[in-house]
C-alpha positions in Angstrom: 0.0 0.0 0.1 2.6 2.3 0.6 4.4 1.6 -2.6 1.3 2.4 -4.2 0.8 5.6 -2.5 4.3 6.4 -3.5 3.8 5.6 -7.0 0.7 8.1 -7.3 2.6 10.9 -5.6 2.9 14.0 -8.0 6.6 14.3 -9.0 8.5 17.1 -7.7 10.8 17.8 -10.7 10.7 16.9 -14.4 12.8 17.5 -17.6 11.0 19.2 -20.4 12.4 18.5 -23.9 11.3 19.9 -27.2 12.9 18.4 -30.5 12.5 20.5 -33.5 14.3 18.9 -36.6 18.0 18.4 -35.2 17.9 21.1 -32.4 16.9 19.8 -29.2 15.8 22.4 -26.2 15.5 21.1 -22.6 14.1 22.8 -19.5 14.5 21.1 -15.9 11.9 22.7 -13.5 11.5 21.8 -10.0 8.1 22.4 -8.0 8.5 23.9 -4.5 5.5 25.4 -2.2 3.3 26.1 -5.2 6.2 27.9 -7.3 7.9 26.2 -10.1 11.9 27.1 -10.1 14.1 26.7 -13.6 17.0 24.7 -12.4 18.6 24.3 -15.7 18.1 25.1 -19.3 19.9 23.8 -22.4 19.5 24.3 -26.2 21.9 22.3 -28.7 22.0 21.0 -32.1 22.0 17.4 -32.4 24.6 15.7 -34.9 22.5 12.4 -35.0 19.2 12.1 -36.5 16.9 10.5 -33.9 14.9 8.9 -36.9 17.6 7.2 -38.8 20.6 6.8 -36.2 21.4 3.9 -34.0 19.2 4.8 -30.9 22.2 3.8 -28.5 24.6 6.4 -30.1 21.7 9.0 -30.1 20.8 8.6 -26.2 24.6 8.4 -25.6 24.7 12.1 -27.3 21.6 13.4 -25.4 23.3 11.9 -22.4 26.5 14.2 -23.1 24.7 17.0 -23.5 22.6 16.7 -20.3 25.7 15.8 -18.5 27.5 19.1 -19.9 24.5 20.9 -18.7 24.5 19.4 -15.1 21.2 17.8 -15.4 20.7 14.9 -13.5 16.5 14.4 -13.7 15.4 11.3 -15.0 12.1 11.9 -15.9 11.1 13.5 -19.2 8.2 15.3 -20.8 8.8 15.4 -24.6 7.5 17.8 -27.1 7.5 16.0 -30.6 8.8 17.3 -33.8 6.0 19.0 -35.7 6.8 17.2 -38.8 6.0 13.9 -37.3 2.3 14.5 -37.0 -0.4 13.8 -39.6 -3.9 15.6 -39.4 -7.1 14.5 -40.8 -10.1 16.9 -40.4 -13.4 15.1 -40.1 -17.1 16.0 -40.0 -18.7 13.7 -37.3 -22.6 13.1 -37.9 -24.9 12.8 -34.6 -24.0 9.5 -33.4 -23.9 7.8 -29.7 -20.5 8.4 -28.3 -19.5 4.7 -28.9 -20.6 4.8 -32.5 -18.7 8.3 -33.1 -15.5 6.6 -32.0 -16.0 3.8 -34.3 -16.8 6.3 -36.9 -13.4 8.3 -36.6 -11.6 4.9 -36.5 -12.9 4.0 -39.9 -12.3 7.6 -41.1 -8.8 7.5 -39.8 -8.0 4.1 -41.6 -9.4 5.8 -45.0 -7.9 9.3 -44.8 -4.2 8.1 -43.3 -1.5 6.8 -45.8 -0.8 4.0 -43.2 -2.6 1.2 -41.3 -4.2 2.2 -38.1 -1.8 -0.3 -36.0 1.3 1.5 -37.2 0.1 4.8 -36.2 -0.6 6.6 -32.5 -4.0 8.4 -33.3 -5.6 11.0 -31.2 -8.5 13.2 -31.8 -9.9 16.6 -30.8 -13.6 17.3 -31.2 -15.1 20.4 -31.4 -18.8 21.6 -32.4 -20.7 24.0 -34.5 -24.0 25.6 -33.3 -25.4 25.1 -36.8 -23.3 22.4 -38.6 -23.0 19.7 -35.9 -19.8 18.0 -34.7 -16.2 17.9 -36.1 -12.9 16.4 -35.3 -9.3 16.7 -36.0 -7.4 13.4 -36.1 -3.7 13.7 -35.4 -1.6 10.7 -35.9 2.2 10.0 -35.4 3.7 6.8 -36.8 4.6 4.2 -33.9 7.9 3.5 -35.1 9.1 7.5 -34.6 7.8 6.9 -30.9 9.3 3.4 -30.3 12.7 5.0 -31.8 12.6 7.9 -29.8 11.6 6.2 -26.7 14.6 4.0 -27.0 17.1 6.9 -27.6 15.6 8.5 -24.5 16.2 5.1 -22.6 19.6 4.9 -23.8 20.1 8.5 -22.5 19.1 7.1 -18.9 15.7 8.9 -19.3 12.3 8.0 -18.5 9.7 9.4 -20.6 6.5 10.2 -19.0 4.6 12.3 -21.8 5.2 12.5 -26.0 3.1 15.4 -27.1 3.0 18.5 -29.3 4.6 21.7 -28.7 1.8 23.9 -30.4 -0.9 22.2 -27.9 1.4 22.8 -25.1 1.7 26.6 -25.8 -1.8 27.1 -26.8 -4.1 24.3 -25.3 -7.4 23.9 -27.2 -9.1 22.8 -24.1 -8.7 26.1 -22.5 -11.4 28.9 -22.7 -9.0 31.6 -23.3 -7.6 29.7 -26.5 -11.3 29.9 -28.3 -10.9 31.9 -31.4 -7.1 31.7 -31.5 -4.7 31.3 -34.2 -1.2 30.1 -32.8 2.0 30.6 -35.0 4.9 28.7 -33.3 8.3 30.0 -35.0 10.7 27.1 -34.3 14.2 26.7 -35.4 13.4 25.2 -39.0 9.9 25.5 -39.4 6.5 27.7 -38.6 3.6 25.6 -37.1 0.3 27.0 -37.4 -2.6 25.9 -35.0 -6.5 27.1 -35.0 -8.7 26.4 -31.8 -12.1 27.3 -31.6 -15.3 25.4 -30.8 -13.8 23.7 -27.9 -11.2 21.8 -29.5 -8.4 21.7 -32.4 -9.7 23.0 -35.9 -6.6 23.1 -37.7 -3.1 21.9 -37.4 -0.3 22.7 -40.2 3.4 23.0 -40.6 4.3 26.0 -43.0 6.8 24.6 -45.6 9.1 27.3 -47.0 8.3 30.2 -44.3 11.9 30.2 -43.0 14.8 30.7 -45.1 18.6 30.0 -43.7 21.5 32.1 -45.1 24.3 31.0 -42.9 23.7 31.8 -39.4 20.9 34.1 -40.5 17.5 33.2 -40.8 14.5 35.2 -42.6 11.0 34.9 -41.9 8.8 35.4 -45.0 5.8 37.4 -43.8 4.0 37.2 -47.1 4.1 33.7 -47.4 2.8 33.2 -43.7 -0.1 35.6 -44.2 -1.3 33.6 -47.2 -1.0 30.6 -45.6 -3.2 32.0 -42.5 -5.8 33.2 -45.1 -6.1 29.7 -46.8 -6.5 28.0 -43.6 -9.1 30.1 -42.4 -11.0 29.9 -45.9 -10.9 26.0 -45.4 -12.6 26.4 -42.0 -16.5 26.7 -41.9 -17.8 29.9 -41.9 -19.1 29.8 -38.4 -15.6 28.7 -36.9 -13.7 31.3 -39.3 -15.9 34.1 -38.0 -14.6 33.3 -34.3 -10.8 33.7 -34.9 -10.1 37.3 -34.1 -6.6 36.8 -32.5 -3.3 35.6 -33.5 -0.6 34.7 -31.1 3.2 34.5 -32.1 5.3 32.2 -30.1 9.3 32.6 -30.6 12.3 34.6 -29.5 14.8 36.8 -31.1 14.9 39.9 -33.4 13.6 37.9 -36.4 10.4 37.0 -34.7 9.8 40.9 -33.7 10.3 41.6 -37.0 8.0 39.1 -38.1 5.1 40.5 -35.8 5.7 43.9 -37.2 5.6 42.8 -40.7 2.4 40.5 -40.1 0.4 43.0 -38.1 -0.9 45.1 -41.2 -1.4 42.1 -43.4 -3.6 40.1 -40.8 -5.2 43.2 -39.4 -6.8 43.6 -43.1 -8.6 40.0 -42.3 -10.0 41.1 -39.1 -7.2 39.4 -36.8 -5.3 41.0 -33.7 -1.6 40.0 -33.8 0.5 39.8 -30.4 4.0 38.2 -29.6 3.8 36.0 -26.6 6.6 36.9 -24.5 5.3 35.3 -20.7 3.2 33.1 -19.0 -0.4 34.2 -17.8 -0.8 34.1 -14.3 -3.3 31.3 -14.8 -1.3 29.2 -17.2 -0.6 26.5 -14.9 -3.4 26.0 -12.3 -1.6 25.8 -8.7 1.7 26.6 -10.0 3.5 29.8 -10.7 6.4 30.0 -13.2 9.3 32.6 -12.8 8.0 35.8 -14.3 11.1 36.1 -16.1 11.0 32.7 -17.9 10.9 32.3 -21.5 7.7 31.1 -23.3 9.2 27.8 -24.9 7.7 24.3 -25.5 10.4 22.8 -23.3 9.3 24.8 -20.3 5.7 24.6 -21.0 5.5 20.8 -21.1 7.7 20.6 -17.9 5.4 23.0 -16.1 2.3 21.3 -17.3 3.4 17.9 -16.2 4.3 19.5 -12.5 1.0 21.1 -12.5 -0.9 17.9 -13.1 -2.2 19.4 -16.1 -3.6 16.5 -18.6 -2.1 16.8 -22.0 -4.4 17.2 -24.8 -2.6 15.0 -27.4 -0.5 12.3 -25.4 1.3 10.1 -27.7 3.0 8.0 -25.4 2.4 4.3 -25.4 0.5 3.0 -22.4 2.4 0.6 -20.2 0.6 -2.3 -19.7 1.4 -4.3 -16.5 2.3 -7.9 -16.8 -1.0 -8.7 -14.6 -3.4 -6.5 -16.9 -1.8 -8.5 -20.0 -2.7 -11.9 -18.4 -6.3 -10.6 -17.4 -6.9 -9.0 -21.0 -5.6 -12.5 -22.4 -8.0 -14.7 -20.7 -11.6 -14.0 -20.5 -13.6 -15.8 -17.3 -14.3 -18.8 -19.1 -10.6 -19.5 -20.2 -9.2 -18.2 -16.5 -11.7 -21.1 -15.3 -10.0 -23.5 -17.5 -6.3 -22.3 -16.9 -7.1 -22.5 -13.1 -8.6 -26.0 -13.7 -5.4 -26.8 -15.8 -3.2 -25.4 -13.5 -4.4 -27.3 -10.5 -4.3 -30.6 -12.4 -0.7 -29.8 -12.8 -0.2 -29.0 -9.3 -1.8 -32.5 -8.2 0.5 -34.2 -10.5 3.7 -32.7 -9.2 2.7 -33.5 -5.8 2.0 -37.0 -6.7 5.3 -37.5 -8.4 7.0 -35.7 -5.1 5.2 -38.5 -2.7 6.2 -41.2 -5.1 10.0 -39.7 -5.1 9.9 -39.7 -1.4 8.5 -43.2 -1.1 11.3 -44.7 -3.4 13.8 -42.7 -1.3 12.5 -44.1 1.9 12.7 -47.7 0.4 16.2 -47.2 -1.0 17.5 -46.0 2.6 16.0 -48.9 4.2 18.1 -51.3 1.9 21.3 -49.2 2.5 21.0 -49.5 6.2 20.5 -53.3 5.8 23.6 -53.6 3.5 25.9 -50.7 5.2 28.0 -53.1 7.6 29.0 -55.3 4.8 29.8 -52.5 2.7 32.1 -50.8 5.6 33.7 -54.5 5.8 34.5 -54.7 1.9 36.2 -51.1 2.1 38.3 -52.0 5.0 39.6 -54.9 3.2 40.2 -52.9 -0.1 42.2 -50.7 2.5 44.5 -53.6 3.5 45.0 -54.9 -0.1 46.2 -51.4 -1.0 48.4 -51.0 1.8 50.4 -54.4 1.1 50.3 -54.3 -2.7 53.8 -54.9 -4.2 56.5 -52.2 -4.2 56.6 -51.4 -7.8 53.8 -49.8 -9.5 51.8 -50.3 -13.2 53.0 -47.0 -14.4 55.7 -48.0 -16.6 57.8 -45.0 -15.9 61.0 -45.9 -17.4 59.3 -47.2 -20.8 57.3 -43.8 -20.6 60.5 -41.6 -20.2 62.3 -43.6 -23.0 59.6 -43.0 -25.6 59.4 -39.5 -24.8 63.1 -39.2 -25.3 62.8 -41.2 -28.4 59.9 -39.1 -29.7 62.3 -35.9 -29.1 64.9 -37.3 -31.4 64.7 -36.6 -35.4 64.0 -39.6 -37.5 66.7 -38.3 -40.4 69.6 -39.8 -38.0 71.4 -36.5 -37.4 71.5 -37.0 -33.7 72.3 -40.4 -31.8 71.9 -41.2 -28.0 74.9 -43.4 -26.9 73.8 -43.6 -23.0 70.6 -43.1 -21.1 70.7 -43.3 -17.4 67.7 -43.1 -15.0 68.4 -42.5 -11.3 66.0 -42.2 -8.5 63.1 -43.0 -11.2 63.0 -39.4 -12.3 66.3 -37.8 -13.0 67.4 -38.8 -16.6 71.0 -38.3 -18.0 71.6 -38.8 -22.1 74.6 -38.4 -23.9 75.4 -38.8 -27.1 76.7 -37.2 -30.7 74.8 -34.9 -33.2 75.9 -33.7 -36.7 75.6 -30.4 -35.8 74.7 -27.8 -33.2 71.2 -26.7 -34.9 70.0 -30.4 -34.9 71.2 -30.7 -31.0 69.4 -27.4 -30.1 66.1 -28.7 -32.4 65.8 -31.9 -30.3 66.3 -30.0 -26.8 63.4 -27.7 -28.1 61.1 -30.9 -29.0 62.1 -32.6 -25.6 60.8 -29.2 -23.9 57.4 -29.5 -25.2 56.6 -32.9 -23.1 54.8 -31.9 -20.2 56.6 -34.4 -17.7 59.9 -33.0 -18.8 61.2 -30.2 -16.2 64.7 -28.7 -15.2 66.5 -29.7 -18.7 69.9 -28.9 -18.5 73.0 -29.1 -20.9 76.1 -30.7 -19.1 78.8 -30.9 -22.0 79.1 -29.8 -25.6 82.3 -30.3 -27.4 83.2 -30.5 -31.0 81.6 -29.7 -33.8 81.1 -32.4 -36.6 80.2 -34.5 -34.9 79.3 -32.8 -31.8 79.5 -34.7 -28.5 76.8 -33.7 -26.1 75.4 -34.6 -22.4 72.3 -33.2 -20.9 69.8 -34.0 -18.2 66.4 -33.5 -16.7 63.6 -34.3 -14.3 60.7 -36.3 -15.1 57.4 -35.8 -13.4 53.7 -34.3 -13.9 53.7 -30.7 -14.9 57.5 -30.3 -15.0 58.0 -27.5 -17.3 61.4 -26.3 -18.4 63.0 -24.4 -15.8 65.6 -22.8 -18.1 
């Protein structure tokens, strides 16, 4: 029970990560007395692509960046790259809730270029007073999520949330977000989001909105204004008329210039443009962020996680406990049959154990009856071994001569004249050799025998023929001492 309560206790710190192309931003937040403190923040460019590179290598690179920034937190909430998301707008007829979910599944199967099993799909429902219900389906390929999760675990991180940065910055569930078009300016992309009618009405990535020239980047205000006009034109008229505000999220002088250039263009469409530089006081219920904190997806997703706010779109695969998998696998009838089978197996094991115990008891009785005779025989064997003949049957001398013979070459270039064996293990050999090389080769061959040890040359005289004399010790594991 105590462990269960500990698992349910709200976390005190979390690392927020935002992946935008090859750029990774992080914010480590800690909650204390209702306020959120920014411990560390960093922004780096990854050398490896999280989708195509080895997850172990990507995780090691991320871990190196975290260590360099002095971040030790393991829990991580991640904003996915906007380019991973696929969207599909659907008009939902008036159906019971269960049928509506089935309808959305069918529409997802028809509209997305993947099978439903290959996608993690979430939906945002919104309604029109006159035209009924609508939904926006957002999908992320499961292999992308699995690849990223493996990389994070290789970086010694434990992901607790996968979501989208745009929905974190401008939550479709909040009343203040209704009738708002959000522009999120990233390092390599601009994301557009429209929230109205109680949900997400549009979500797009604007291609070509950012042009990078060396270290400088240029934001095309005309292209963005045109895409805003096209996006609003694709919405039903009732929703289009409710959108009156444009929030621009981003940092730097280029974003400020973009806001100044967009303002007159969007004002002609009846839209008021505002750059979001700080968090609202009620942005995170029950938690206060530092007043000077920069508005970033990484900090926002960490703050939402610590404040207990539910992510609008959650793509992290659920963790299924083993007992849940077992329960889902067996229905009540199957579980009954499984229990009966397990009971029968237990009875069989118990019966086998009892039979084994009976057999062991019977054998123990037989041993008790024959034990005196066995001890008498063992005593006789001991006496026999004690008074055996003085010689052994190992044929030591023949073994010595065999090893010595095998060491001599077959060509007849070296001859033994005398072989003397003293004390069963000291061997002296003398003879003649055609030359020194043949004699040394014979010594090397003799050293390879495992019983030969302490091989010593006593005498060498002459050249052709060469007169020699050497000795060695014979015994197990001898080895050459020279």
